[in-house]
N, C-alpha and C positions, 0 to 999 in steps of 0.2 A: 594469518591472511588477516587483514585490517577492516571489521564491515564496515560497510556504507553507510554516509547519514542519510538516511529520509528525506525523499525531497519537499514535505514540510517546510523542513530545517531547512534547507535550501532558498526557501520563495522566505520565510521569514527573514533570509540574512539581505536577501536582493530588499525587500523592504523597507531594512536597514539603512543600505545604502541609499534607496530612491527617499528617504527620509534626510537622511546627513542632508543630500545633497539639495533640497528645496529649502533646508533650512539655510545651508551657506546659501543659495540662490537669494533668498531672505535676507540676508547679513550685505548682499552687498558684495560677494566674490564674484570674478567672472565666472565664465563657463568653461571657455578654455582661454590661453595666453592671449594676452592685449592686440599681440602681432597679426591674430586672425591664423594662425598655424594651427594644426598638430603634429608636433614629432614625438616619434617613438623612444628616442637617446638625446638627452642631453649630458654634455657633459661636463657644461662649464658651470663651476659651480657659485662667482661671483657679477652672474648677470641677470637679465631681465627673463632670461627662460629659464630658471633653477627653478624647481617646483612649481613650472608649470601645464607640463607635458606627462608624458606614460611612466617614463623612468628616469633616474636624474640619479647623482653618486648618492643618495639618501634612501634610495629604494633599497638597501641590505638594510637598514633599521627599522622599513618596515614587516620586513620576514622576520627579525629579529623579533619582533612586537609580537609575530602569531606563533614562533616558538616559545614564549617568554608566556606567552596569555594562553597556550595550550600546556606548559606547564602549572600555570600556577587552578587551569582548569580539572586536571589530573588530582591535583591537593586538595580543591575547596570542591571539586562536582563530582567528587570521583564514584561513586553513588550513581548520579543522574547518568541518560544515555548523553554518547560523543553530539550530539547532535546539542542538546542543551549547553555544551561546553562551547560549540560554536557559534550560539547565540551570545553568550558570554563573552566570551572575546568581539563580537563583530562591535556589538553596544559599547566595548570600550576604548573599541578604534573607533565607534562612531565618535563616541564622546571628547578624544582625545582631537581628531580632525576638528569637528567646532569650535574646541576652547584654544587649538593651535591657530585658529583665523580669529580668535577675537580681536579688536585693537590693543588689547592688553599687552597680551601673549607675542605680537606682531613686535609691539613697541620692546618689553624684552630679550625678544631675539637679540634686536639691532643693540641694546648695549648691553648686552652681556654675553652676547656669541660671537661667534665672525662672522653672522649673517646684516651684515651692516646694510646693504642694499635691499632686504630683505622686503615683501610686501604681502607675504601671506600666497596659500595656496591657491589653483583654479581650482574650481570643482570638477575638472576633471581629472588633474591631478590628486585632488582629495581623493576619489572614488578608484584611483589605480593606486593608490597609499591602503587603501580599506582590502580590494583584491591582491596586493603581493602580501600585507599581511594573513590575508586565507593561505594563500603558496606556504607561509613559513607554517601555518598552525598545519597544513597537510603534511608539509613534511617530517614537521614534529612528532605526527600520528603515526609513521609508517619507521623513522629512523631510531633506531634506539640510541637511549640519552648521551650517550657519550660522541656518535657521531654529530648530534643537534648541536651539540655544545662545540666541537670541534671547529661545524659551521659556522656556529655565531663566531668563533673567535675568528676564524678565518677572516669573515666580513669587515669585525671592526678592524682586522692589524690592515687590509686593504685599502680601507678606507683612510686609517688613519695616515697611512706613504702616503695615497694618492693626491688625499686634499685636506689634510691634519683633520678629519674631523671623524666621527663615527658617533653613534649612539649613547655611547659612553659618554664621550664628552660632553656632546650636546647636553646632556641630562646633569652630571656637575656644571656646566657653565649656566645652565637657567637656574638652578638651585643655588647655587657658591660659586658664583664667579670670583678666579683665579688671575692674578693681571699677569704671571710669570707664561702660564699655559695661554693668557687671550695673545701674548707679544709674539710667541710659537707660532700660534695658528695663524696670524698676521705675516709670518715669512722674517719675523726678529731674532 
């Protein structure tokens, strides 16, 4: 039986999320989609609703973040309580959500990845991404390693097949863009 993480850690995680939301609002990120709606699911990748609502094709990437952060916590914070690992994962995900929504990274996404019209995330989407990371963290805490790896591969393959993008390609194209990959992602 996996022990529960005490409430105090969840309060700290919630405070990190609230602090992240405040920073994103201060940075000028919209609270919700400019369309004025809040949608549960958006399946369109190249439209104005991507990264603006609760769930989209990049949600599996954030679940995988949770898998990875759980693994890193297990490697480097093994002697610490699971709550410390949760807080570390939240801090990393929060830092990413803030960094991802800077003008520099938004511009980098537009020039180096398939996110041609990307304008950044809404605050709601960033908070949802953080929640999905927690879901991934919780899954990784409970499943055996082989099952977590299989689930991550399944998520990556699903996104690759459906939208020609996934976490692996996203990182690759941000750090070292490859023209042939960009052409394939664009449908060429």
